[in-house]
C-alpha positions as CSV (number, residue, x, y, z in Angstrom):
1,M,-12.3,4.1,73.4
2,G,-12.7,1.2,71.0
3,A,-13.0,-2.2,72.5
4,M,-12.0,-4.8,70.0
5,Q,-12.8,-8.3,71.1
6,G,-9.9,-10.5,70.5
7,T,-8.0,-7.9,68.4
8,Q,-4.6,-6.7,69.6
9,P,-1.8,-4.9,68.1
10,E,0.2,-7.2,65.8
11,G,2.9,-9.2,67.6
12,Q,1.5,-8.7,71.1
13,Q,0.1,-11.5,73.2
14,R,-2.3,-10.8,76.0
15,D,-4.0,-12.9,78.7
16,R,-7.2,-10.8,78.4
17,D,-10.1,-11.5,76.1
18,A,-10.5,-7.9,75.0
19,Y,-8.0,-5.2,74.1
20,V,-9.0,-1.5,74.4
21,H,-7.3,1.0,72.2
22,V,-7.3,4.5,73.7
23,T,-7.1,7.3,71.3
24,D,-6.1,11.0,71.7
25,A,-9.8,11.8,71.1
26,D,-10.8,9.6,74.0
27,V,-8.3,11.4,76.3
28,H,-9.6,14.8,75.1
29,A,-13.2,13.9,75.6
30,A,-12.6,12.6,79.1
31,R,-10.6,15.8,80.0
32,D,-13.3,18.1,78.5
33,A,-16.1,16.3,80.5
34,W,-14.1,16.6,83.7
35,W,-13.3,20.3,83.0
36,R,-17.0,21.0,82.4
37,A,-18.0,19.3,85.6
38,Q,-15.3,21.1,87.5
39,S,-16.6,24.5,86.3
40,E,-20.2,23.6,87.2
41,D,-19.6,22.0,90.7
42,P,-16.0,21.4,91.7
43,A,-17.0,19.5,94.9
44,S,-19.5,17.1,93.4
45,E,-19.3,13.4,93.2
46,R,-19.7,13.6,89.5
47,T,-16.6,15.8,89.2
48,A,-14.6,13.4,91.3
49,T,-15.8,10.4,89.2
50,L,-15.0,12.2,85.9
51,H,-11.6,13.1,87.2
52,E,-10.9,9.5,88.2
53,S,-12.1,8.3,84.8
54,Y,-9.8,10.8,83.1
55,R,-6.9,9.7,85.2
56,Q,-7.5,6.1,84.3
57,I,-7.8,6.8,80.6
58,V,-4.5,8.8,80.6
59,H,-2.9,5.9,82.4
60,A,-4.3,3.3,80.0
61,Q,-3.0,5.3,77.0
62,A,0.4,5.7,78.6
63,Q,0.6,1.9,79.1
64,Q,-0.6,1.3,75.6
65,I,2.1,3.6,74.2
66,A,4.8,1.9,76.3
67,E,3.6,-1.5,75.1
68,E,3.7,-0.4,71.4
69,F,7.2,1.0,71.9
70,R,8.5,-2.2,73.5
71,A,6.9,-4.2,70.7
72,A,8.5,-2.0,68.1
73,H,11.9,-2.2,69.7
74,A,11.9,-5.9,70.7
75,R,15.0,-7.8,69.8
């Protein structure tokens, strides 16, 4: 995930100081880390934490895609 202080997709206004751009590689890395932890110890706190991180990254990317779509189709 690349945090870009003060940098946002063109044409978008945000109330936050930082914009985080989530890439497919970020999603894949989070998924792979969770899968590895799941295979080692499915009931561990680490596995649960990695799953939650993966879920949050997927959610952030979905929101990012929706925002980009809305910006591209704004009238």
